[in-house]
N, C-alpha and C positions, 0 to 999 in steps of 0.2 A: 443355851442348850447344848448338849453334847452330840457328837456324831455316833451313829450306829456303825460299828466296825465289822460285825459278823452277824450272820442269821438271814432268814428269809425276808424279802420285801415284797409286798403285794400292791398291785395296781388293779383297781376296779375298772371295768368297762361300762361306761354309762351310755353308750349308744351303739348302734349296729356296725359302726366302723370297726373293723378287726384290729387296727392299730391302736395300741394302748396310748400312744402319744401322737397327736396330729395337730392340735390347735393351741398347744401350750406356748407360753412366752418364751422367747429365746434371746440371748444376747447377741451382739454384733458379730460374733464368731459362729452363730448357729447352735450354741449350747443351751440346754434347758436351764430356766430359772425357776426354781421353786415349784416343781410339780408334785402334786399330792400323791402319797403313797401311805402304807401302813406297815410297821415293823416293830419288833421288840428286840432289843440287844441280845444276841446269842440264841434266839428262839427260832425253831422251824415248825412250831405248832400253829397251822394255818387258822383254826378255829380261834385260838386265843389272840392271834395278831389281828383278826378281822373284828374283834370286839370294838364296837362303837363306830364301825364304818356304816354309813347311811345306805340303806337298801338301794336307793336310786344310783349310788356311786358304784355299784356292781350289778346292776340290773341285767347286763348282758355278759356276766361272768367275771373272772379275774385272770390275771396273768401274774406269775411270779419270777423273781430273780433272786439273787443273794447280794448282800452288801459287799462281800468280797469281790464279786465280778463288777459291780458298779464302781468300786474304788479302783480296780485294775484298769478300767476304761477312762479314768480321770474324773469320776464323779464323787459326789458326797451324798450321804443320807443323814439328814439332820433331824433330830427329835424335835417335833413342834406340836405337842398336844393342843387340841382345841376342845371347848366345852362338849362332853358327850363322847368324845373319841380320844382317850389317853394314849393310843398307839399311832396317832397321826404323825407323819413325818414329811419332809420335803426332800426331793432329790434335785440336785443341780449339777451342772458341769459336764453332762453328756451331750454329745451331738444327738439330734433326733433319730438318725439311722441307728446308732448304737443303742440308744434307749429302746427302740422298738425291737431290735434284734435281741437284747437281754431279756425282754419281757415277752417273747414270742410263745 
């Protein structure tokens, strides 16, 4: 799968914790490993990007960032469609504090 290089990236909030990233798996350097998000290359259309995102995954709202900002901080946005969610992606390579700041 290809990387998303530009456009809006959406992270759903599935609990009352206001931090978008809190219990995700990280590597030995404290960087995210494959956290779920939604994105479409080059798109800023929130409604289109959210197509397929399960309601439980954004029950407490959403937070957005951009692929460009994620890349600038050393992260990646990898297309990773799953059944029913063609816009599903994975982000990795960001420190938790950077991820939470970018999606605040």
